[in-house]
C-alpha positions in Angstrom: 99.5 98.4 119.3 101.7 97.1 117.0 101.7 100.1 114.6 102.0 102.5 117.4 105.1 100.6 118.3 106.1 100.3 114.9 105.9 104.1 114.1 107.7 104.7 117.6 110.7 102.9 116.0 110.9 104.1 112.7 111.2 107.3 111.0 110.8 105.7 107.8 107.1 104.8 106.6 108.2 104.4 103.0 110.7 103.4 100.6 111.6 104.6 97.1 112.2 102.4 94.7 115.5 103.6 92.4 115.1 100.8 89.8 117.3 101.0 87.0 117.5 105.0 87.3 120.2 104.9 84.5 118.0 104.2 81.5 115.4 106.6 82.5 116.7 108.9 79.0 115.7 105.9 77.1 112.8 104.6 79.2 110.1 103.9 76.5 112.5 100.9 75.1 113.0 98.9 78.2 109.5 99.7 79.4 107.8 98.3 76.0 110.6 95.5 76.4 109.9 94.4 79.7 105.9 95.3 79.4 106.0 92.6 76.1 108.2 89.8 77.9 105.4 90.2 81.0 102.7 89.8 78.8 104.3 87.0 76.7 105.1 85.3 80.2 101.6 85.5 81.3 99.9 84.3 78.3 102.4 81.5 77.8 101.8 80.3 81.3 98.3 81.0 81.3 97.7 78.9 78.3 100.0 75.5 79.6 98.2 75.5 82.3 94.8 75.8 79.9 95.9 73.0 78.0 96.8 70.4 80.8 93.3 71.4 82.3 91.8 70.6 79.1 93.6 67.9 77.7 93.3 64.2 79.3 96.6 63.4 77.9 98.0 65.6 79.8 96.5 64.6 83.1 99.7 62.6 84.5 102.4 63.8 87.6 105.1 65.7 85.3 102.0 68.0 83.9 100.7 68.0 87.3 103.5 69.5 88.6 104.0 71.9 85.4 100.7 73.1 86.2 101.6 74.3 89.5 105.2 75.6 88.3 103.1 78.0 85.8 100.7 79.0 88.1 103.6 80.0 90.5 105.3 81.8 87.6 102.3 83.9 86.7 102.3 85.1 90.4 105.8 85.3 90.7 106.1 88.0 88.2 102.8 89.7 88.7 104.6 90.4 92.2 107.5 92.2 91.0 107.2 93.5 87.3 104.1 95.8 87.7 106.4 98.1 90.1 109.3 97.8 87.7 107.5 99.3 84.9 106.2 102.0 87.1 109.7 102.7 87.7 110.7 103.2 84.0 108.3 105.8 83.7 109.2 107.7 87.2 112.1 109.5 87.4 112.6 110.0 91.0 111.7 106.2 91.5 108.5 104.7 92.9 107.5 104.8 96.1 106.2 101.8 98.2 104.9 101.6 101.8 107.1 100.2 104.3 104.5 97.6 105.0 103.7 97.1 101.3 108.0 96.8 100.6 108.1 93.8 103.5 105.2 92.1 101.7 106.6 92.4 98.5 109.9 90.9 100.1 108.1 87.9 101.4 106.1 87.0 98.8 108.9 86.9 96.5 111.3 84.9 99.0 108.2 82.2 99.2 107.4 82.0 95.8 111.5 81.3 95.3 111.4 78.8 97.8 108.3 77.4 96.6 109.9 77.0 92.9 113.1 75.3 94.5 110.9 72.9 95.8 108.7 72.1 93.0 111.6 72.1 90.6 113.1 69.4 93.5 109.4 67.4 93.6 109.7 67.2 89.7 113.3 66.0 89.6 112.0 63.0 91.7 109.1 62.5 89.5 111.2 62.1 86.8 113.4 60.3 88.6 111.1 57.5 89.5 109.4 57.6 85.8 113.0 56.5 84.2 114.8 54.6 87.0 111.2 52.7 88.6 109.2 52.8 85.5 107.6 49.6 86.9 106.3 51.2 90.2 105.8 54.7 89.0 102.3 54.1 88.6 101.6 52.8 91.8 104.2 55.4 93.2 103.0 58.5 92.1 99.3 58.5 92.7 97.1 61.4 92.3 96.9 61.8 96.2 100.4 61.8 96.3 101.0 64.3 93.8 98.8 66.5 95.3 100.4 65.6 98.9 103.9 66.5 97.3 102.4 69.9 95.8 100.7 71.0 98.8 104.0 70.0 101.0 106.0 72.3 98.5 103.5 75.5 98.6 103.3 75.4 102.2 106.8 74.6 102.6 107.6 77.6 100.2 105.5 80.3 102.4 106.2 79.1 106.0 110.0 79.0 105.8 110.6 83.0 106.4 107.8 84.9 108.5 110.3 84.9 111.2 112.6 86.9 108.9 110.0 89.4 108.1 108.7 89.6 111.4 112.0 90.7 112.2 112.8 92.9 109.8 109.7 94.8 110.8 110.8 95.1 113.8 114.1 96.8 112.6 114.7 100.6 113.0 115.0 102.7 109.7 115.6 106.5 110.5 117.1 107.3 106.7 117.8 107.5 103.9 114.8 105.4 102.2 115.9 104.9 98.6 116.5 101.4 97.8 118.8 100.7 95.0 117.1 98.2 93.1 113.6 97.4 91.3 112.0 95.6 93.9 112.3 95.3 97.8 115.5 93.1 98.1 116.6 91.4 101.3 120.2 93.1 101.3 119.2 96.6 99.7 116.4 96.6 102.3 118.3 96.0 105.3 121.6 97.9 104.3 119.2 101.0 105.1 118.5 100.0 108.7 120.1 102.2 111.4 119.6 99.1 114.0 122.6 96.2 113.9 121.6 93.9 111.3 124.4 91.3 111.6 122.0 88.6 113.8 119.4 89.4 111.0 121.5 89.0 107.9 123.2 85.7 109.4 119.8 84.3 110.2 118.6 84.7 106.5 122.0 83.6 105.3 121.7 80.3 107.0 117.7 80.4 106.5 118.3 80.9 102.5 121.5 78.5 102.2 119.3 75.4 103.9 116.7 76.2 101.8 118.6 76.2 98.7 121.2 73.7 99.3 119.5 70.4 100.3 116.7 70.9 97.4 119.9 71.5 95.1 121.6 68.5 96.3 118.8 66.6 96.4 117.8 67.5 92.6 121.4 66.8 91.4 121.2 63.4 93.3 117.9 62.2 91.2 119.6 63.2 87.7 122.9 61.4 88.9 120.9 58.3 89.0 118.6 59.2 86.0 121.6 59.7 83.7 123.3 56.7 85.3 120.1 54.7 84.0 120.0 56.7 80.9 123.6 55.8 80.0 123.1 51.8 80.8 119.9 51.7 78.7 121.1 49.2 75.5 118.0 51.1 73.5 119.2 54.2 71.5 115.4 54.6 71.3 114.6 54.3 75.1 117.9 56.6 75.8 116.6 59.3 73.5 113.2 59.2 74.8 114.4 59.5 78.4 116.4 62.3 77.7 113.4 64.0 76.1 111.5 63.8 79.1 114.5 65.4 81.2 115.7 67.9 79.1 113.3 70.4 79.2 113.2 70.4 83.2 116.8 70.3 83.1 117.2 73.3 81.1 114.7 75.4 83.8 116.6 73.9 86.9 119.8 75.1 85.2 118.6 78.7 84.3 117.0 79.4 87.5 120.0 77.9 89.7 122.4 79.6 87.3 120.5 83.1 87.9 120.3 82.9 91.4 123.7 81.9 92.1 124.9 84.8 90.0 122.7 87.2 91.8 124.2 86.4 95.4 127.7 85.2 94.1 128.2 88.8 92.9 129.5 91.4 95.6 126.8 94.0 96.4 129.5 96.9 95.9 127.9 99.7 94.0 130.3 99.3 91.0 128.4 96.0 90.6 125.0 96.9 91.7 123.6 97.3 88.2 125.1 93.7 87.3 123.2 92.3 90.3 120.2 94.1 89.0 120.3 92.5 85.4 121.0 89.0 87.3 117.7 89.5 89.6 115.7 90.4 86.4 117.1 86.9 84.9 115.2 84.9 87.4 112.4 87.0 88.2 111.4 87.4 84.4 113.3 85.5 82.0 113.0 82.0 83.6 109.0 82.3 84.2 109.3 83.0 80.4 111.5 80.2 79.5 109.3 77.5 81.5 106.2 77.6 78.7 108.8 78.4 75.7 111.0 75.6 76.8 108.3 72.6 77.7 106.0 73.5 74.7 108.9 73.7 72.0 110.9 71.1 73.3 107.8 68.6 74.3 105.9 66.5 71.8 103.0 65.6 74.1 102.4 69.4 74.7 103.2 70.3 71.4 100.5 67.7 70.3 97.9 68.9 73.0 98.5 73.2 71.9 97.5 72.1 68.3 94.5 70.1 69.5 93.6 73.1 72.0 94.0 75.6 69.1 92.2 73.0 66.7 89.0 72.9 69.0 88.9 76.8 69.9 88.8 77.6 65.7 86.2 75.0 65.5 84.3 76.8 68.4 84.7 80.3 66.8 83.5 78.9 63.5 80.3 77.8 64.6 
């Protein structure tokens, strides 16, 4: 019955993702670059997860949340990049069904919200570790970590189903070309011939709340962390505290910075390609940075990776 109603309401049953059509004459270069970045992202995050699982020294709250973040980043890029890669090789764009477009948008928005919540939880974890070190073990027990991670995932995937259902009820009577490399909210809604003022306002208020509150909580956590570090009389203690927070702070800054640039840049046709580049930052570059930053700047992860590599080499030699 729902499918019949949907068919009666809209003439458009599929969309065309235009992607970076301007790059089509040079498609091989961008295709190879994005493909290698995607494969590196998946391999790097998989290696981080594997290392955390097999190394007992990394069975701590911080690395438990990092493992969740790495798993999310693999799924995050895999939701968007395959269609984008296909777009580099298709001169007329990539065809995606209406349902597939809405599903991609829902998964993307849910993953972004989940990442925001996970980064907030990780900031809270660092706050407890540095500002309440004597109570840290009792406060961040295994069941507490599981609850925090579960709430992040559930919260991320439950925050926007109403908007998705609302989009599904909009009427699309043409054109059907989305000037983006994935089904983003504004490029999709712009194509609707229904009145979209209410859904645009609702989506803005919802996304602003889902982003601003966690951002303020993260900012509050780090304000207490920095204050505690500055007050620490030991230079060794300050250096150790900074080293445990720097990696997470880099990831947070990159993610929120790219997100802010996307939604602060005007959506006029003159800046749409710039908007796509900024979208590429948080959909591909940020997930790539996570394993690189945490492995290159974190001694524990570095040591664990070396141990895992040594074990694998020894196993192959047998």
